[in-house]
C-alpha positions in Angstrom: 1.9 -9.7 36.8 0.7 -8.7 40.3 2.5 -5.8 41.9 3.8 -7.8 44.8 5.5 -10.4 42.5 6.8 -7.6 40.3 8.4 -5.9 43.4 10.3 -9.1 44.2 11.7 -9.3 40.6 15.4 -8.4 40.4 16.0 -5.0 38.8 16.5 -5.5 35.1 20.1 -5.6 33.9 19.3 -3.7 30.7 18.0 -0.7 32.8 21.1 -0.3 34.9 23.8 -0.2 32.2 23.4 3.4 31.2 23.2 4.5 34.8 26.9 3.8 35.0 27.9 4.9 31.5 25.6 7.3 29.6 25.8 7.1 25.8 28.0 10.2 25.0 29.2 11.6 21.7 32.9 11.4 21.1 34.9 13.4 18.6 33.1 13.0 15.3 33.6 14.1 11.7 30.9 15.9 9.8 29.3 12.7 8.6 28.1 9.4 9.9 29.4 6.4 8.1 27.4 3.2 8.0 27.3 0.1 5.7 25.2 1.9 3.1 26.3 5.4 2.6 27.4 8.7 4.2 24.6 10.7 5.9 24.8 14.5 6.3 24.5 15.4 10.0 22.6 18.5 9.3 19.3 16.6 9.0 17.7 16.8 12.4 14.3 15.5 13.5 11.8 16.4 16.1 10.2 13.7 18.3 6.5 14.2 19.2 3.8 11.9 20.6 0.6 11.1 18.8 -1.0 8.9 21.4 -4.0 6.8 20.4 -6.8 5.9 22.7 -5.6 2.3 22.9 -2.1 3.2 23.9 -1.1 2.7 27.5 -0.2 5.7 29.6 1.7 5.5 32.9 1.3 7.6 36.0 4.1 8.4 38.5 2.9 7.5 42.0 4.8 10.3 43.8 5.3 14.0 43.0 8.1 14.8 40.5 9.3 17.5 38.2 8.7 16.3 34.6 11.1 19.0 33.1 14.1 17.9 35.2 13.3 14.2 34.6 13.5 14.3 30.8 16.7 16.4 30.7 18.5 14.3 33.3 18.8 17.0 35.9 16.8 14.6 38.2 17.9 11.0 38.0 15.7 8.9 40.3 17.2 5.8 42.0 13.8 4.1 41.3 10.7 5.6 39.8 7.5 3.9 40.7 4.7 3.9 38.0 1.3 2.5 37.5 -1.2 2.1 34.6 -3.3 5.2 34.0 -5.3 4.5 30.9 -5.1 2.5 27.7 -3.8 -1.1 27.3 -1.4 -1.4 24.4 2.2 -2.0 25.5 4.6 -0.7 22.9 8.4 -0.4 23.0 7.9 3.2 24.1 5.2 4.1 26.7 4.4 7.7 27.7 4.1 9.0 31.1 1.2 11.4 31.7 3.1 14.5 31.0 4.3 16.2 27.8 7.8 14.9 27.6 8.7 11.7 29.5 8.5 8.1 28.5 9.9 4.6 29.3 11.5 2.2 26.8 11.4 -1.6 26.6 14.4 -4.0 26.7 14.0 -4.4 22.9 14.2 -0.6 22.3 17.1 -0.3 24.8 19.0 -3.0 22.9 18.5 -1.3 19.5 19.7 2.1 20.7 22.7 0.6 22.5 23.7 -1.6 19.6 23.5 1.4 17.2 25.8 3.3 19.6 23.4 6.2 19.7 24.5 9.0 22.1 23.0 11.7 24.3 20.7 9.5 26.3 20.7 7.6 29.6 18.2 5.5 31.6 16.9 5.1 35.1 15.2 2.2 36.8 11.4 1.9 37.0 9.0 -0.3 38.8 5.7 -0.5 37.0 2.7 -2.1 38.6 0.9 -4.9 36.7 3.2 -5.0 33.6 4.6 -8.2 32.3 7.6 -6.6 30.5 10.4 -4.6 32.1 10.9 -1.0 31.1 13.4 1.7 32.0 13.1 5.5 31.9 14.6 7.5 29.1 16.5 10.8 29.6 18.2 13.1 27.1 21.3 15.0 28.2 22.6 16.0 24.7 22.3 19.8 24.1 22.5 22.6 21.5 22.0 26.3 21.7 18.5 27.9 21.8 16.4 27.8 18.6 16.8 30.7 16.2 13.6 32.6 16.4 12.0 34.9 13.8 11.7 38.6 14.7 7.9 38.5 14.6 5.5 36.3 16.6 3.2 33.9 14.8 3.1 30.5 13.2 6.3 29.3 11.6 7.3 26.5 9.3 10.8 25.3 9.9 12.8 25.1 13.0 16.4 26.3 13.1 19.3 25.8 15.4 22.9 26.9 15.5 24.7 23.9 14.2 28.0 24.9 15.8 26.3 24.9 19.3 25.2 21.3 18.9 27.3 18.9 21.1 27.1 16.2 18.4 24.9 13.8 20.4 22.3 11.8 18.6 19.5 12.8 21.0 19.6 16.4 22.2 17.4 19.2 23.6 17.8 22.9 22.5 18.5 25.3 25.4 15.4 27.2 26.7 13.1 24.3 25.4 12.2 20.8 26.2 11.9 19.7 22.6 13.6 16.4 21.9 15.6 16.4 18.6 17.6 13.6 17.1 20.1 12.9 14.3 19.3 11.1 11.0 21.1 8.1 12.4 18.8 8.0 15.4 15.8 8.5 13.2 16.7 5.4 11.1 16.8 3.3 14.3 13.5 4.7 15.6 11.8 4.0 12.2 13.0 0.4 12.4 11.2 0.1 15.8 7.9 1.1 14.2 6.6 3.0 17.3 2.9 3.7 16.6 2.6 6.7 19.0 5.7 8.5 17.9 5.8 11.2 15.2 9.3 12.0 13.7 9.4 15.2 11.7 12.3 16.8 9.9 12.8 20.2 11.6 12.7 21.8 8.2 9.0 20.9 8.0 8.1 21.4 11.7 5.3 23.9 12.2 5.4 25.7 15.5 4.3 29.0 17.2 6.8 31.7 17.9 5.5 33.6 20.9 
């Protein structure tokens, strides 16, 4: 779709809903209950990208702060994007920074229907894309990660469970790592996102500086 015709397209309704009412956690018990079983909430997962050469990447057309964009400190009225490289349009498309991405109407609907919390969206205008996408931000939080006393490579990522605000998507203080609950993981697995790696934080390998 040409950029001029895209610009004249009405702003997508799915992208505006969470601008008014972000998905927040309410008072919860220590377990999620679904139609199958009861899932312990202490299973947390890290979201990381494993972008393939074929995957589409998007570039922001104007200067911005990627850190404040992903954690919701900066919520643009409209973020203009254009294709940077690749061609495969998945339900989740990365921006050309470490953290940020946009989601399709299909992914938005799945997250909304599952009543996942800790996220909100902003409106985007993307040059030359057929589908509509909205930006994804995480405002759920927990305390800083519990670090070992010595520097070096570590297997296993620990957080203070009592500091977690009970949102399904959240970012530990002093980091920009996106973590999620088991409930959120099941929905993301269902979406079959090829460029997204979901790792239990117990198995996460990282460097403690």
